[in-house]
C-alpha positions in Angstrom: -3.2 1.7 -5.0 -2.7 1.0 -8.0 -1.8 3.0 -11.1 -1.5 3.3 -14.6 2.4 3.1 -16.4 3.3 4.0 -20.0 5.7 4.5 -22.1 6.8 5.5 -25.7 9.3 6.9 -27.7 8.0 10.4 -26.9 8.3 12.0 -23.5 4.4 13.8 -25.2 3.5 11.0 -26.2 3.8 8.7 -23.3 2.2 11.4 -21.4 -0.8 11.8 -23.2 -1.6 7.9 -23.7 -1.2 7.6 -20.0 -3.8 10.6 -19.2 -5.7 9.2 -22.0 -5.8 5.7 -19.5 -6.8 7.0 -16.6 -9.2 9.3 -17.3 -11.1 6.2 -18.6 -10.2 4.5 -15.3 -11.3 7.8 -13.5 -14.8 7.3 -15.3 -15.6 4.3 -14.7 -14.6 4.0 -11.1 -17.2 6.8 -10.6 -19.8 5.4 -13.1 -19.8 2.8 -10.2 -20.6 5.0 -7.7 -17.0 6.3 -6.4 -17.0 10.4 -5.3 -14.1 12.8 -5.9 -13.3 12.1 -2.2 -12.5 9.2 -2.9 -10.2 8.7 -5.1 -6.7 10.6 -5.0 -3.5 11.8 -7.1 -0.7 9.7 -4.9 2.1 9.3 -7.3 3.1 10.9 -10.3 6.3 10.3 -12.3 7.8 11.3 -15.8 11.4 9.9 -16.4 13.9 9.0 -19.1 15.7 5.8 -20.2 18.2 4.0 -22.4 17.1 0.7 -24.2 19.5 -1.4 -26.4 18.8 -1.5 -29.9 20.4 -4.9 -31.4 22.5 -2.7 -33.8 21.8 -3.5 -37.5 24.4 -4.4 -40.1 25.3 -1.0 -41.3 26.1 -0.4 -37.8 28.3 -3.5 -36.7 30.9 -2.0 -40.2 31.0 1.4 -38.3 31.3 1.5 -34.3 31.9 5.2 -34.9 28.8 6.0 -32.8 28.4 3.7 -30.2 24.9 5.5 -29.0 22.7 4.7 -31.9 23.0 1.0 -30.6 20.5 2.8 -27.7 17.2 4.2 -27.8 15.9 6.7 -25.4 12.6 5.8 -24.1 9.8 7.3 -21.5 8.3 6.2 -18.9 5.2 7.9 -17.1 3.3 6.4 -14.0 0.2 7.5 -12.4 -0.7 6.1 -9.0 -4.2 6.7 -7.7 -4.9 6.2 -4.1 -8.2 4.5 -4.0 -10.3 4.4 0.1 -13.9 2.2 0.5 -16.0 2.3 3.3 -16.8 -1.4 2.7 -14.5 -4.4 2.3 -16.7 -6.1 0.1 -16.3 -3.6 -2.9 -12.8 -4.2 -3.2 -12.1 -6.3 -4.8 -15.0 -4.8 -7.3 -13.1 -1.2 -7.7 -9.5 -3.4 -8.5 -11.4 -5.4 -11.5 -13.2 -2.1 -13.3 -9.6 0.3 -12.9 -8.1 -3.0 -14.3 -10.9 -3.6 -17.3 -10.6 0.3 -17.9 -6.5 1.2 -18.5 -4.6 0.3 -14.8 -1.9 -1.5 -15.2 -0.4 -1.3 -12.2 -1.7 -2.6 -8.2 1.0 -2.2 -6.1 -1.3 -3.0 -2.0 -4.5 -2.7 -0.8 -4.1 -1.4 3.4 -7.0 -2.2 6.0 -7.1 0.5 8.0 -9.3 0.6 10.9 -11.3 4.2 12.0 -11.6 3.9 15.6 -7.2 3.5 15.8 -7.2 6.1 19.3 -10.0 3.9 20.8 -8.1 1.0 20.1 -4.6 1.8 21.2 -6.1 2.7 24.5 -7.3 -0.6 25.0 -3.9 -1.6 24.3 -2.4 0.5 26.6 -5.3 -1.1 29.0 -4.5 -4.6 28.4 -0.1 -3.9 28.9 -1.1 -2.4 32.7 -3.7 -5.3 33.6 -0.8 -7.7 32.1 2.0 -5.7 34.1 -0.4 -5.9 36.9 -1.2 -9.4 37.1 2.7 -10.5 36.5 3.3 -8.0 39.4 1.6 -9.7 41.8 2.4 -13.5 40.5 6.5 -12.1 40.8 5.1 -10.7 44.2 3.4 -13.7 45.6 7.0 -15.7 44.6 9.0 -14.3 46.7 6.5 -13.8 49.5 5.4 -10.3 49.7 2.1 -8.1 48.9 2.0 -5.9 47.1 0.6 -2.8 48.3 0.7 0.0 45.7 2.3 1.7 42.3 4.8 4.0 43.2 4.3 5.3 38.9 3.2 4.5 35.8 3.7 5.6 33.2 3.7 5.0 29.1 6.2 3.7 27.6 4.8 3.4 23.6 1.6 2.9 21.8 1.0 2.1 18.1 -0.5 0.9 15.4 0.1 -0.6 12.1 -2.0 -1.3 9.3 -1.9 -4.7 7.2 -0.6 -4.0 4.0 -1.7 -6.6 1.1 1.5 -6.5 -1.7 0.4 -7.8 -5.3 2.6 -9.2 -8.1 1.1 -8.1 -10.5 1.6 -10.0 -13.8 -0.6 -13.3 -11.5 -3.2 -10.3 -10.6 -3.9 -9.3 -13.7 -4.5 -12.5 -14.9 -7.0 -13.0 -12.6 -8.5 -10.0 -12.7 -9.9 -10.6 -16.6 -11.3 -13.5 -15.2 -15.5 -13.6 -14.3 -15.6 -14.2 -11.0 -14.7 -10.9 -9.1 -11.0 -10.5 -7.6 -11.0 -12.1 -3.5 -9.7 -9.9 -1.3 -9.2 -11.3 2.5 -8.0 -9.2 5.0 -5.5 -10.3 7.3 -5.3 -8.3 10.9 -4.1 -5.2 12.1 -1.2 -5.3 15.4 -1.5 -3.2 17.9 1.2 -2.8 20.6 1.4 -1.1 23.7 4.1 -1.0 26.4 3.8 0.6 29.8 6.2 1.0 32.8 4.8 0.5 36.3 7.0 0.5 39.4 5.4 -1.2 42.5 6.3 -1.0 46.6 5.1 -3.6 49.2 
């Protein structure tokens, strides 16, 4: 997920500048081959805030209007979610977006297509492990397992790997000549079964 953040003294100015920069980003990404279905708006926000202004001497002499020490600003944030098929394209896509005007990079999520297959493998491994533990306990007790009385799935979950970014460090690296290196971590699959054996 990456985005464009702009600010200005007028909401219309901040919105207009944000739209211009995002159009540049989208154009650059499409030029390198990304399709419409790979680009989606994640979040769009417009909000106002007050920024303190150092009072002038004339203001210091008359403090009747405290609000004059602050000015109203507007911040616009447009977040873009990009889906890629090839892991090796990640760094190039981010660098391209940043050079085109993106100034926020929030995170990268590494996912797998065969999520359900991974969950099934996890359940199978959990069942095998349960049997091994049961046989070890039965052996220690001097008895032999005769069969399974009941078995049920308690939980099977999948957690993709998410890599957060520190924007200032990242943006500095992204402007270098070399492509930003992206190294994925491991996804996490957990499965738990409840098996009741009889002796």
